[in-house]
All heavy atoms as a GROMACS GRO file, in nm:
protein
  551
    1MET      N    1   1.714 -10.299  17.524
    1MET     CA    2   1.853 -10.283  17.564
    1MET      C    3   1.909 -10.161  17.494
    1MET      O    4   1.892 -10.140  17.376
    1MET     CB    5   1.930 -10.408  17.526
    1MET     CG    6   2.069 -10.413  17.576
    1MET     SD    7   2.070 -10.436  17.752
    1MET     CE    8   2.238 -10.401  17.787
    2VAL      N    9   1.978 -10.081  17.569
    2VAL     CA   10   2.036  -9.956  17.516
    2VAL      C   11   2.180  -9.982  17.473
    2VAL      O   12   2.256 -10.049  17.543
    2VAL     CB   13   2.033  -9.848  17.627
    2VAL    CG1   14   2.094  -9.720  17.578
    2VAL    CG2   15   1.891  -9.826  17.675
    3PRO      N   16   2.218  -9.932  17.354
    3PRO     CA   17   2.357  -9.948  17.312
    3PRO      C   18   2.452  -9.881  17.412
    3PRO      O   19   2.416  -9.783  17.476
    3PRO     CB   20   2.363  -9.876  17.177
    3PRO     CG   21   2.223  -9.870  17.130
    3PRO     CD   22   2.137  -9.868  17.252
    4PRO      N   23   2.575  -9.933  17.426
    4PRO     CA   24   2.667  -9.879  17.526
    4PRO      C   25   2.697  -9.731  17.510
    4PRO      O   26   2.721  -9.662  17.608
    4PRO     CB   27   2.793  -9.962  17.507
    4PRO     CG   28   2.749 -10.085  17.435
    4PRO     CD   29   2.629 -10.049  17.357
    5GLY      N   30   2.696  -9.680  17.390
    5GLY     CA   31   2.727  -9.540  17.368
    5GLY      C   32   2.621  -9.446  17.420
    5GLY      O   33   2.646  -9.329  17.452
    6ASN      N   34   2.497  -9.495  17.431
    6ASN     CA   35   2.386  -9.410  17.474
    6ASN      C   36   2.362  -9.416  17.624
    6ASN      O   37   2.280  -9.342  17.676
    6ASN     CB   38   2.258  -9.448  17.400
    6ASN     CG   39   2.269  -9.416  17.253
    6ASN    OD1   40   2.350  -9.336  17.211
    6ASN    ND2   41   2.185  -9.479  17.174
    7ILE      N   42   2.427  -9.506  17.696
    7ILE     CA   43   2.407  -9.519  17.839
    7ILE      C   44   2.451  -9.392  17.910
    7ILE      O   45   2.383  -9.341  18.000
    7ILE     CB   46   2.480  -9.642  17.894
    7ILE    CG1   47   2.410  -9.768  17.842
    7ILE    CG2   48   2.481  -9.641  18.045
    7ILE    CD1   49   2.476  -9.896  17.884
    8LEU      N   50   2.565  -9.333  17.869
    8LEU     CA   51   2.613  -9.210  17.930
    8LEU      C   52   2.514  -9.096  17.908
    8LEU      O   53   2.487  -9.018  18.000
    8LEU     CB   54   2.750  -9.173  17.873
    8LEU     CG   55   2.814  -9.046  17.929
    8LEU    CD1   56   2.840  -9.063  18.078
    8LEU    CD2   57   2.940  -9.014  17.855
    9LEU      N   58   2.458  -9.090  17.789
    9LEU     CA   59   2.358  -8.986  17.762
    9LEU      C   60   2.236  -9.003  17.851
    9LEU      O   61   2.184  -8.905  17.906
    9LEU     CB   62   2.316  -8.993  17.613
    9LEU     CG   63   2.204  -8.896  17.572
    9LEU    CD1   64   2.253  -8.754  17.582
    9LEU    CD2   65   2.157  -8.928  17.433
   10LEU      N   66   2.189  -9.126  17.868
   10LEU     CA   67   2.074  -9.150  17.953
   10LEU      C   68   2.104  -9.120  18.100
   10LEU      O   69   2.015  -9.077  18.174
   10LEU     CB   70   2.025  -9.294  17.936
   10LEU     CG   71   1.961  -9.327  17.802
   10LEU    CD1   72   1.928  -9.474  17.793
   10LEU    CD2   73   1.839  -9.242  17.779
   11LEU      N   74   2.227  -9.142  18.142
   11LEU     CA   75   2.262  -9.114  18.281
   11LEU      C   76   2.274  -8.963  18.305
   11LEU      O   77   2.247  -8.916  18.416
   11LEU     CB   78   2.393  -9.183  18.318
   11LEU     CG   79   2.386  -9.336  18.328
   11LEU    CD1   80   2.524  -9.394  18.353
   11LEU    CD2   81   2.289  -9.378  18.436
   12LEU      N   82   2.316  -8.886  18.205
   12LEU     CA   83   2.334  -8.743  18.223
   12LEU      C   84   2.206  -8.663  18.195
   12LEU      O   85   2.201  -8.544  18.227
   12LEU     CB   86   2.446  -8.692  18.131
   12LEU     CG   87   2.586  -8.738  18.167
   12LEU    CD1   88   2.685  -8.688  18.065
   12LEU    CD2   89   2.624  -8.693  18.306
   13LEU      N   90   2.104  -8.725  18.141
   13LEU     CA   91   1.980  -8.655  18.109
   13LEU      C   92   1.912  -8.598  18.232
   13LEU      O   93   1.870  -8.481  18.231
   13LEU     CB   94   1.887  -8.748  18.031
   13LEU     CG   95   1.764  -8.684  17.970
   13LEU    CD1   96   1.804  -8.577  17.872
   13LEU    CD2   97   1.679  -8.789  17.902
   14PRO      N   98   1.898  -8.671  18.344
   14PRO     CA   99   1.836  -8.610  18.463
   14PRO      C  100   1.919  -8.495  18.521
   14PRO      O  101   1.864  -8.399  18.572
   14PRO     CB  102   1.828  -8.726  18.563
   14PRO     CG  103   1.841  -8.848  18.485
   14PRO     CD  104   1.920  -8.813  18.363
   15VAL      N  105   2.051  -8.502  18.508
   15VAL     CA  106   2.135  -8.394  18.558
   15VAL      C  107   2.111  -8.266  18.477
   15VAL      O  108   2.098  -8.157  18.532
   15VAL     CB  109   2.284  -8.435  18.552
   15VAL    CG1  110   2.374  -8.321  18.592
   15VAL    CG2  111   2.307  -8.558  18.639
   16ALA      N  112   2.102  -8.281  18.347
   16ALA     CA  113   2.078  -8.164  18.262
   16ALA      C  114   1.938  -8.108  18.286
   16ALA      O  115   1.918  -7.986  18.286
   16ALA     CB  116   2.095  -8.202  18.115
   17ALA      N  117   1.840  -8.195  18.308
   17ALA     CA  118   1.703  -8.147  18.332
   17ALA      C  119   1.694  -8.076  18.468
   17ALA      O  120   1.616  -7.981  18.481
   17ALA     CB  121   1.607  -8.265  18.326
   18ALA      N  122   1.771  -8.118  18.565
   18ALA     CA  123   1.766  -8.055  18.697
   18ALA      C  124   1.828  -7.917  18.695
   18ALA      O  125   1.795  -7.833  18.778
   18ALA     CB  126   1.836  -8.144  18.798
   19GLN      N  127   1.919  -7.890  18.602
   19GLN     CA  128   1.986  -7.760  18.598
   19GLN      C  129   1.903  -7.653  18.528
   19GLN      O  130   1.935  -7.536  18.536
   19GLN     CB  131   2.121  -7.774  18.531
   19GLN     CG  132   2.221  -7.852  18.613
   19GLN     CD  133   2.355  -7.864  18.545
   19GLN    OE1  134   2.370  -7.820  18.431
   19GLN    NE2  135   2.451  -7.924  18.611
   20MET      N  136   1.799  -7.693  18.459
   20MET     CA  137   1.714  -7.594  18.391
   20MET      C  138   1.617  -7.533  18.492
   20MET      O  139   1.552  -7.604  18.568
   20MET     CB  140   1.635  -7.660  18.277
   20MET     CG  141   1.722  -7.704  18.162
   20MET     SD  142   1.625  -7.763  18.024
   20MET     CE  143   1.541  -7.615  17.975
   21THR      N  144   1.609  -7.401  18.491
   21THR     CA  145   1.516  -7.335  18.579
   21THR      C  146   1.381  -7.320  18.509
   21THR      O  147   1.376  -7.294  18.389
   21THR     CB  148   1.568  -7.197  18.620
   21THR    OG1  149   1.587  -7.120  18.502
   21THR    CG2  150   1.699  -7.208  18.694
   22PRO      N  151   1.271  -7.337  18.581
   22PRO     CA  152   1.141  -7.321  18.517
   22PRO      C  153   1.118  -7.176  18.474
   22PRO      O  154   1.155  -7.082  18.546
   22PRO     CB  155   1.042  -7.364  18.624
   22PRO     CG  156   1.118  -7.366  18.752
   22PRO     CD  157   1.262  -7.374  18.720
   23GLY      N  158   1.062  -7.159  18.358
   23GLY     CA  159   1.034  -7.025  18.309
   23GLY      C  160   1.155  -6.955  18.250
   23GLY      O  161   1.156  -6.833  18.236
   24SER      N  162   1.260  -7.028  18.215
   24SER     CA  163   1.381  -6.966  18.164
   24SER      C  164   1.376  -6.944  18.012
   24SER      O  165   1.473  -6.897  17.955
   24SER     CB  166   1.503  -7.050  18.199
   24SER     OG  167   1.496  -7.174  18.132
   25CYS      N  168   1.267  -6.977  17.951
   25CYS     CA  169   1.256  -6.963  17.807
   25CYS      C  170   1.215  -6.821  17.773
   25CYS      O  171   1.107  -6.775  17.808
   25CYS     CB  172   1.153  -7.062  17.754
   25CYS     SG  173   1.135  -7.057  17.576
   26SER      N  174   1.302  -6.747  17.706
   26SER     CA  175   1.268  -6.611  17.666
   26SER      C  176   1.218  -6.612  17.522
   26SER      O  177   1.277  -6.672  17.434
   26SER     CB  178   1.391  -6.522  17.677
   26SER     OG  179   1.491  -6.567  17.591
   27GLY      N  180   1.107  -6.548  17.500
   27GLY     CA  181   1.049  -6.541  17.366
   27GLY      C  182   0.978  -6.669  17.327
   27GLY      O  183   0.966  -6.700  17.208
   28CYS      N  184   0.930  -6.745  17.424
   28CYS     CA  185   0.862  -6.871  17.392
   28CYS      C  186   0.709  -6.855  17.397
   28CYS      O  187   0.638  -6.948  17.432
   28CYS     CB  188   0.902  -6.980  17.492
   28CYS     SG  189   1.073  -7.026  17.479
   29GLY      N  190   0.661  -6.739  17.364
   29GLY     CA  191   0.518  -6.713  17.368
   29GLY      C  192   0.446  -6.791  17.260
   29GLY      O  193   0.506  -6.864  17.180
   30PRO      N  194   0.315  -6.777  17.252
   30PRO     CA  195   0.238  -6.848  17.149
   30PRO      C  196   0.276  -6.799  17.010
   30PRO      O  197   0.307  -6.680  16.990
   30PRO     CB  198   0.094  -6.816  17.184
   30PRO     CG  199   0.100  -6.693  17.267
   30PRO     CD  200   0.231  -6.694  17.338
   31LEU      N  201   0.271  -6.890  16.917
   31LEU     CA  202   0.303  -6.856  16.778
   31LEU      C  203   0.187  -6.784  16.713
   31LEU      O  204   0.071  -6.810  16.745
   31LEU     CB  205   0.336  -6.983  16.699
   31LEU     CG  206   0.457  -7.063  16.744
   31LEU    CD1  207   0.466  -7.190  16.663
   31LEU    CD2  208   0.583  -6.982  16.727
   32SER      N  209   0.218  -6.697  16.620
   32SER     CA  210   0.113  -6.630  16.548
   32SER      C  211   0.048  -6.728  16.451
   32SER      O  212   0.107  -6.828  16.410
   32SER     CB  213   0.168  -6.509  16.471
   32SER     OG  214   0.257  -6.553  16.370
   33LEU      N  215  -0.075  -6.702  16.415
   33LEU     CA  216  -0.151  -6.793  16.329
   33LEU      C  217  -0.086  -6.810  16.191
   33LEU      O  218  -0.075  -6.924  16.142
   33LEU     CB  219  -0.295  -6.744  16.315
   33LEU     CG  220  -0.389  -6.839  16.240
   33LEU    CD1  221  -0.398  -6.974  16.311
   33LEU    CD2  222  -0.525  -6.776  16.227
   34PRO      N  223  -0.039  -6.705  16.125
   34PRO     CA  224   0.026  -6.728  15.993
   34PRO      C  225   0.154  -6.811  16.005
   34PRO      O  226   0.181  -6.895  15.919
   34PRO     CB  227   0.058  -6.586  15.943
   34PRO     CG  228  -0.034  -6.497  16.016
   34PRO     CD  229  -0.058  -6.562  16.150
   35LEU      N  230   0.230  -6.789  16.111
   35LEU     CA  231   0.353  -6.868  16.128
   35LEU      C  232   0.319  -7.014  16.154
   35LEU      O  233   0.381  -7.104  16.098
   35LEU     CB  234   0.437  -6.810  16.243
   35LEU     CG  235   0.566  -6.885  16.274
   35LEU    CD1  236   0.660  -6.881  16.155
   35LEU    CD2  237   0.633  -6.826  16.397
   36LEU      N  238   0.220  -7.037  16.238
   36LEU     CA  239   0.178  -7.175  16.266
   36LEU      C  240   0.125  -7.244  16.141
   36LEU      O  241   0.157  -7.360  16.113
   36LEU     CB  242   0.072  -7.174  16.376
   36LEU     CG  243   0.025  -7.310  16.426
   36LEU    CD1  244   0.142  -7.388  16.486
   36LEU    CD2  245  -0.085  -7.293  16.527
   37ALA      N  246   0.044  -7.172  16.061
   37ALA     CA  247  -0.009  -7.230  15.937
   37ALA      C  248   0.105  -7.259  15.839
   37ALA      O  249   0.104  -7.362  15.771
   37ALA     CB  250  -0.108  -7.133  15.875
   38GLY      N  251   0.205  -7.172  15.833
   38GLY     CA  252   0.320  -7.195  15.746
   38GLY      C  253   0.400  -7.316  15.787
   38GLY      O  254   0.446  -7.396  15.704
   39LEU      N  255   0.418  -7.333  15.919
   39LEU     CA  256   0.492  -7.450  15.968
   39LEU      C  257   0.417  -7.579  15.938
   39LEU      O  258   0.477  -7.680  15.900
   39LEU     CB  259   0.517  -7.437  16.118
   39LEU     CG  260   0.621  -7.333  16.159
   39LEU    CD1  261   0.623  -7.318  16.310
   39LEU    CD2  262   0.756  -7.369  16.106
   40VAL      N  263   0.286  -7.578  15.957
   40VAL     CA  264   0.206  -7.698  15.927
   40VAL      C  265   0.211  -7.730  15.778
   40VAL      O  266   0.226  -7.845  15.738
   40VAL     CB  267   0.060  -7.679  15.976
   40VAL    CG1  268  -0.030  -7.788  15.926
   40VAL    CG2  269   0.058  -7.673  16.129
   41ALA      N  270   0.200  -7.628  15.694
   41ALA     CA  271   0.205  -7.649  15.549
   41ALA      C  272   0.343  -7.700  15.506
   41ALA      O  273   0.353  -7.792  15.423
   41ALA     CB  274   0.171  -7.521  15.476
   42ALA      N  275   0.449  -7.645  15.562
   42ALA     CA  276   0.584  -7.691  15.528
   42ALA      C  277   0.604  -7.835  15.574
   42ALA      O  278   0.666  -7.916  15.502
   42ALA     CB  279   0.687  -7.599  15.592
   43ASP      N  280   0.553  -7.869  15.690
   43ASP     CA  281   0.564  -8.006  15.739
   43ASP      C  282   0.489  -8.102  15.648
   43ASP      O  283   0.538  -8.211  15.617
   43ASP     CB  284   0.510  -8.013  15.881
   43ASP     CG  285   0.523  -8.152  15.940
   43ASP    OD1  286   0.633  -8.212  15.926
   43ASP    OD2  287   0.428  -8.201  16.002
   44ALA      N  288   0.371  -8.064  15.602
   44ALA     CA  289   0.294  -8.149  15.512
   44ALA      C  290   0.368  -8.168  15.379
   44ALA      O  291   0.371  -8.280  15.325
   44ALA     CB  292   0.155  -8.089  15.490
   45LEU      N  293   0.426  -8.061  15.327
   45LEU     CA  294   0.497  -8.072  15.199
   45LEU      C  295   0.621  -8.161  15.211
   45LEU      O  296   0.648  -8.243  15.122
   45LEU     CB  297   0.537  -7.934  15.149
   45LEU     CG  298   0.424  -7.848  15.093
   45LEU    CD1  299   0.475  -7.709  15.057
   45LEU    CD2  300   0.362  -7.914  14.971
   46VAL      N  301   0.696  -8.147  15.319
   46VAL     CA  302   0.813  -8.230  15.338
   46VAL      C  303   0.773  -8.376  15.355
   46VAL      O  304   0.837  -8.466  15.301
   46VAL     CB  305   0.897  -8.179  15.457
   46VAL    CG1  306   1.005  -8.279  15.495
   46VAL    CG2  307   0.958  -8.045  15.424
   47SER      N  308   0.664  -8.401  15.428
   47SER     CA  309   0.617  -8.538  15.444
   47SER      C  310   0.576  -8.598  15.310
   47SER      O  311   0.607  -8.714  15.282
   47SER     CB  312   0.499  -8.542  15.541
   47SER     OG  313   0.539  -8.497  15.669
   48LEU      N  314   0.505  -8.522  15.229
   48LEU     CA  315   0.465  -8.572  15.097
   48LEU      C  316   0.587  -8.595  15.007
   48LEU      O  317   0.590  -8.691  14.929
   48LEU     CB  318   0.369  -8.474  15.029
   48LEU     CG  319   0.228  -8.472  15.088
   48LEU    CD1  320   0.147  -8.360  15.023
   48LEU    CD2  321   0.160  -8.606  15.069
   49LEU      N  322   0.686  -8.510  15.019
   49LEU     CA  323   0.809  -8.529  14.941
   49LEU      C  324   0.880  -8.658  14.982
   49LEU      O  325   0.926  -8.733  14.896
   49LEU     CB  326   0.901  -8.409  14.959
   49LEU     CG  327   1.034  -8.415  14.883
   49LEU    CD1  328   1.009  -8.408  14.733
   49LEU    CD2  329   1.123  -8.301  14.927
   50ILE      N  330   0.886  -8.685  15.111
   50ILE     CA  331   0.951  -8.808  15.157
   50ILE      C  332   0.873  -8.930  15.109
   50ILE      O  333   0.932  -9.028  15.062
   50ILE     CB  334   0.962  -8.806  15.312
   50ILE    CG1  335   1.062  -8.701  15.355
   50ILE    CG2  336   1.001  -8.942  15.366
   50ILE    CD1  337   1.066  -8.674  15.503
   51VAL      N  338   0.740  -8.925  15.116
   51VAL     CA  339   0.659  -9.038  15.070
   51VAL      C  340   0.679  -9.058  14.920
   51VAL      O  341   0.691  -9.172  14.874
   51VAL     CB  342   0.510  -9.014  15.103
   51VAL    CG1  343   0.421  -9.112  15.032
   51VAL    CG2  344   0.489  -9.023  15.254
   52ALA      N  345   0.685  -8.951  14.844
   52ALA     CA  346   0.704  -8.963  14.699
   52ALA      C  347   0.840  -9.023  14.666
   52ALA      O  348   0.851  -9.110  14.577
   52ALA     CB  349   0.689  -8.827  14.633
   53VAL      N  350   0.944  -8.980  14.735
   53VAL     CA  351   1.079  -9.035  14.709
   53VAL      C  352   1.084  -9.183  14.743
   53VAL      O  353   1.138  -9.264  14.668
   53VAL     CB  354   1.184  -8.955  14.787
   53VAL    CG1  355   1.318  -9.026  14.788
   53VAL    CG2  356   1.198  -8.816  14.729
   54VAL      N  357   1.025  -9.221  14.857
   54VAL     CA  358   1.023  -9.363  14.894
   54VAL      C  359   0.943  -9.443  14.793
   54VAL      O  360   0.984  -9.552  14.754
   54VAL     CB  361   0.966  -9.379  15.038
   54VAL    CG1  362   0.937  -9.525  15.068
   54VAL    CG2  363   1.062  -9.322  15.140
   55PHE      N  364   0.831  -9.390  14.747
   55PHE     CA  365   0.750  -9.461  14.648
   55PHE      C  366   0.826  -9.479  14.516
   55PHE      O  367   0.824  -9.588  14.458
   55PHE     CB  368   0.620  -9.383  14.622
   55PHE     CG  369   0.530  -9.449  14.523
   55PHE    CD1  370   0.457  -9.560  14.556
   55PHE    CD2  371   0.520  -9.397  14.395
   55PHE    CE1  372   0.374  -9.621  14.463
   55PHE    CE2  373   0.437  -9.456  14.301
   55PHE     CZ  374   0.364  -9.569  14.336
   56VAL      N  375   0.895  -9.377  14.471
   56VAL     CA  376   0.969  -9.386  14.345
   56VAL      C  377   1.086  -9.483  14.357
   56VAL      O  378   1.113  -9.564  14.268
   56VAL     CB  379   1.016  -9.247  14.301
   56VAL    CG1  380   1.118  -9.256  14.189
   56VAL    CG2  381   0.898  -9.162  14.257
   57CYS      N  382   1.155  -9.480  14.471
   57CYS     CA  383   1.271  -9.566  14.488
   57CYS      C  384   1.232  -9.712  14.514
   57CYS      O  385   1.311  -9.802  14.486
   57CYS     CB  386   1.357  -9.515  14.604
   57CYS     SG  387   1.438  -9.359  14.567
   58ALA      N  388   1.114  -9.736  14.569
   58ALA     CA  389   1.076  -9.872  14.607
   58ALA      C  390   0.999  -9.945  14.498
   58ALA      O  391   0.977 -10.066  14.511
   58ALA     CB  392   0.992  -9.869  14.734
   59ARG      N  393   0.957  -9.877  14.394
   59ARG     CA  394   0.877  -9.947  14.292
   59ARG      C  395   0.966 -10.042  14.211
   59ARG      O  396   1.085 -10.017  14.189
   59ARG     CB  397   0.810  -9.846  14.200
   59ARG     CG  398   0.905  -9.775  14.110
   59ARG     CD  399   0.834  -9.684  14.015
   59ARG     NE  400   0.938  -9.617  13.937
   59ARG     CZ  401   0.914  -9.532  13.844
   59ARG    NH1  402   0.792  -9.497  13.818
   59ARG    NH2  403   1.012  -9.477  13.778
   60PRO      N  404   0.906 -10.150  14.169
   60PRO     CA  405   0.985 -10.246  14.089
   60PRO      C  406   1.012 -10.189  13.950
   60PRO      O  407   0.927 -10.125  13.889
   60PRO     CB  408   0.896 -10.370  14.082
   60PRO     CG  409   0.759 -10.319  14.110
   60PRO     CD  410   0.773 -10.198  14.196
   61ARG      N  411   1.128 -10.215  13.905
   61ARG     CA  412   1.166 -10.167  13.772
   61ARG      C  413   1.162 -10.284  13.674
   61ARG      O  414   1.220 -10.389  13.698
   61ARG     CB  415   1.308 -10.110  13.776
   61ARG     CG  416   1.319  -9.991  13.867
   61ARG     CD  417   1.459  -9.934  13.860
   61ARG     NE  418   1.467  -9.819  13.949
   61ARG     CZ  419   1.543  -9.816  14.056
   61ARG    NH1  420   1.619  -9.917  14.086
   61ARG    NH2  421   1.544  -9.709  14.131
   62SER      N  422   1.094 -10.262  13.565
   62SER     CA  423   1.091 -10.368  13.464
   62SER      C  424   1.188 -10.332  13.352
   62SER      O  425   1.173 -10.232  13.284
   62SER     CB  426   0.949 -10.384  13.408
   62SER     OG  427   0.910 -10.265  13.343
   63ARG      N  428   1.287 -10.414  13.340
   63ARG     CA  429   1.388 -10.392  13.236
   63ARG      C  430   1.365 -10.489  13.121
   63ARG      O  431   1.347 -10.609  13.144
   63ARG     CB  432   1.528 -10.415  13.293
   63ARG     CG  433   1.568 -10.309  13.392
   63ARG     CD  434   1.706 -10.337  13.443
   63ARG     NE  435   1.694 -10.348  13.589
   63ARG     CZ  436   1.773 -10.414  13.666
   63ARG    NH1  437   1.873 -10.482  13.616
   63ARG    NH2  438   1.756 -10.417  13.795
   64PRO      N  439   1.363 -10.440  13.001
   64PRO     CA  440   1.346 -10.533  12.887
   64PRO      C  441   1.472 -10.619  12.872
   64PRO      O  442   1.583 -10.578  12.903
   64PRO     CB  443   1.327 -10.442  12.768
   64PRO     CG  444   1.388 -10.313  12.808
   64PRO     CD  445   1.373 -10.303  12.958
   65THR      N  446   1.450 -10.740  12.828
   65THR     CA  447   1.565 -10.830  12.804
   65THR      C  448   1.645 -10.779  12.684
   65THR      O  449   1.589 -10.724  12.590
   65THR     CB  450   1.520 -10.974  12.781
   65THR    OG1  451   1.431 -10.976  12.671
   65THR    CG2  452   1.450 -11.028  12.905
   66GLN      N  453   1.774 -10.803  12.688
   66GLN     CA  454   1.861 -10.752  12.583
   66GLN      C  455   1.852 -10.836  12.456
   66GLN      O  456   1.868 -10.786  12.346
   66GLN     CB  457   2.008 -10.750  12.630
   66GLN     CG  458   2.037 -10.638  12.727
   66GLN     CD  459   1.996 -10.672  12.869
   66GLN    OE1  460   1.966 -10.786  12.900
   66GLN    NE2  461   1.993 -10.573  12.954
   67ASP      N  462   1.827 -10.966  12.470
   67ASP     CA  463   1.830 -11.051  12.352
   67ASP      C  464   1.691 -11.089  12.302
   67ASP      O  465   1.678 -11.167  12.209
   67ASP     CB  466   1.913 -11.177  12.379
   67ASP     CG  467   1.864 -11.250  12.505
   67ASP    OD1  468   1.761 -11.209  12.562
   67ASP    OD2  469   1.930 -11.346  12.544
   68GLY      N  470   1.584 -11.038  12.360
   68GLY     CA  471   1.450 -11.064  12.314
   68GLY      C  472   1.392 -11.195  12.364
   68GLY      O  473   1.277 -11.226  12.335
   69LYS      N  474   1.467 -11.275  12.439
   69LYS     CA  475   1.418 -11.402  12.490
   69LYS      C  476   1.354 -11.381  12.627
   69LYS      O  477   1.391 -11.289  12.700
   69LYS     CB  478   1.529 -11.504  12.501
   69LYS     CG  479   1.591 -11.540  12.369
   69LYS     CD  480   1.702 -11.640  12.390
   69LYS     CE  481   1.771 -11.669  12.255
   69LYS     NZ  482   1.887 -11.755  12.274
   70VAL      N  483   1.261 -11.469  12.663
   70VAL     CA  484   1.199 -11.465  12.794
   70VAL      C  485   1.259 -11.580  12.875
   70VAL      O  486   1.244 -11.697  12.840
   70VAL     CB  487   1.047 -11.480  12.785
   70VAL    CG1  488   0.985 -11.486  12.922
   70VAL    CG2  489   0.988 -11.365  12.705
   71TYR      N  490   1.328 -11.546  12.983
   71TYR     CA  491   1.388 -11.646  13.070
   71TYR      C  492   1.294 -11.672  13.188
   71TYR      O  493   1.282 -11.590  13.278
   71TYR     CB  494   1.525 -11.595  13.122
   71TYR     CG  495   1.627 -11.580  13.012
   71TYR    CD1  496   1.640 -11.461  12.944
   71TYR    CD2  497   1.708 -11.686  12.976
   71TYR    CE1  498   1.734 -11.447  12.842
   71TYR    CE2  499   1.802 -11.674  12.877
   71TYR     CZ  500   1.814 -11.554  12.809
   71TYR     OH  501   1.907 -11.540  12.710
   72ILE      N  502   1.230 -11.787  13.187
   72ILE     CA  503   1.129 -11.815  13.287
   72ILE      C  504   1.192 -11.844  13.424
   72ILE      O  505   1.146 -11.793  13.526
   72ILE     CB  506   1.041 -11.934  13.243
   72ILE    CG1  507   0.964 -11.896  13.117
   72ILE    CG2  508   0.945 -11.975  13.353
   72ILE    CD1  509   0.887 -12.009  13.056
   73ASN      N  510   1.295 -11.919  13.429
   73ASN     CA  511   1.354 -11.963  13.557
   73ASN      C  512   1.470 -11.876  13.603
   73ASN      O  513   1.548 -11.917  13.688
   73ASN     CB  514   1.398 -12.109  13.547
   73ASN     CG  515   1.282 -12.203  13.534
   73ASN    OD1  516   1.176 -12.176  13.588
   73ASN    ND2  517   1.300 -12.309  13.460
   74MET      N  518   1.484 -11.758  13.547
   74MET     CA  519   1.592 -11.670  13.588
   74MET      C  520   1.533 -11.538  13.634
   74MET      O  521   1.499 -11.452  13.553
   74MET     CB  522   1.690 -11.647  13.473
   74MET     CG  523   1.767 -11.770  13.432
   74MET     SD  524   1.883 -11.738  13.299
   74MET     CE  525   2.000 -11.634  13.383
   75PRO      N  526   1.517 -11.519  13.766
   75PRO     CA  527   1.460 -11.393  13.814
   75PRO      C  528   1.547 -11.275  13.774
   75PRO      O  529   1.669 -11.281  13.776
   75PRO     CB  530   1.462 -11.410  13.967
   75PRO     CG  531   1.475 -11.558  13.991
   75PRO     CD  532   1.547 -11.613  13.872
   76GLY      N  533   1.483 -11.171  13.734
   76GLY     CA  534   1.555 -11.051  13.693
   76GLY      C  535   1.585 -11.047  13.545
   76GLY      O  536   1.628 -10.945  13.494
   77ARG      N  537   1.565 -11.154  13.476
   77ARG     CA  538   1.596 -11.157  13.332
   77ARG      C  539   1.468 -11.154  13.247
   77ARG      O  540   1.474 -11.160  13.126
   77ARG     CB  541   1.676 -11.284  13.295
   77ARG     CG  542   1.816 -11.289  13.345
   77ARG     CD  543   1.907 -11.187  13.278
   77ARG     NE  544   1.903 -11.184  13.134
   77ARG     CZ  545   1.989 -11.244  13.054
   77ARG    NH1  546   2.088 -11.314  13.103
   77ARG    NH2  547   1.979 -11.231  12.925
   78GLY      N  548   1.355 -11.148  13.308
   78GLY     CA  549   1.235 -11.145  13.225
   78GLY      C  550   1.119 -11.197  13.293
   78GLY      O  551   1.032 -11.161  13.348
   0.00000   0.00000   0.00000
């Protein structure tokens, strides 16, 4: 099911696609090899950065208890 706000977008998508003429892209030739390699490397680095941030934020944090006691039946306290 599509949210109500996106229904208008989905209805106007074929209209926008019909107005584009084929071959209207200027300067859309093949990419040079160094540029393509740079884009792939940048994509890999950003992906690794996102994975690292998610890993750091999702790991459990162990906090020492303030009073030195171990609370067995109290989650988060020890």
